[in-house]
N, C-alpha and C positions, 0 to 999 in steps of 0.2 A: 504494500499499500504506499503510495506517495505521501509526502508531507501535506500536500494540498488536499488530498482526499480525507486525511485524518482531520485536517482543519475544517473542512466542510461538514463533516459529521459532528464535530465539536460545536460548531456554530449552529447547526440545525437543532441540536439538543438544547443548547443554552437559549436560543431564540424561542423555542417552544416553551421553556420554563418561564421566560420573561412574559410571553404573550398570555399565558395562563395565570400569571401573577401567583404562582405556586410558592409556598414556603418550602425551603430545602435546608438541609444541613450540610455545610461546607466544612470539611476537615483540613486543617493546615498541615503542611509537611513538618513543621517544627512542633514536636510533641503531640501531634494529632489533635490539637484543640478544636472542638466542635463549635461552629458558629451557626445558630438558627437564624435564617434570614430569608429575604426575597431578593433575587437577582434583578436589578433594575436596568442594567446596561452592561455592555461588553465591547471590547475591541480585541485586536490580535494578542495583546499582552496582559490585559487586566479585566477584572469583573468589578462592577459597581454594586455594592450590597446595601440593602436597607435593613439595618439591625436595630430593632426597637425604636424606629423613627429617626435614626441617625444614619448618615451615609458613611460607608467605608469603601475605600478603593484597595483592592487586593490584587497583587500580581498572580497570574495564573501558575507561574513557577512555584509559588508558595502554597499551592493547593494540591492535596493528595487525592481527595475524593469529594464528589458532590452526590449526596443521597437525596433522591427526589421522593421517595416514599411509595410511588407507584410508577408504572411503565410510562415513559415519556415519548418514546418513538417506536413505531413498528417496523420491523425489517421484512 
């Protein structure tokens, strides 16, 4: 799989989560800290999170897992 194909899959999933305004749990790579939030925006390198009404900008390289709670995309 090329890097571009992986990026398109990532964008598809994240954009679906944003569109549905779904709460997710984002786990950081540093100590696996869970962040319960809504993803409100994204670009190639970052996610904009709404955490209890406050915005946090997180680098994607600092994220290990995004747990959506239910299926986000069908293959």
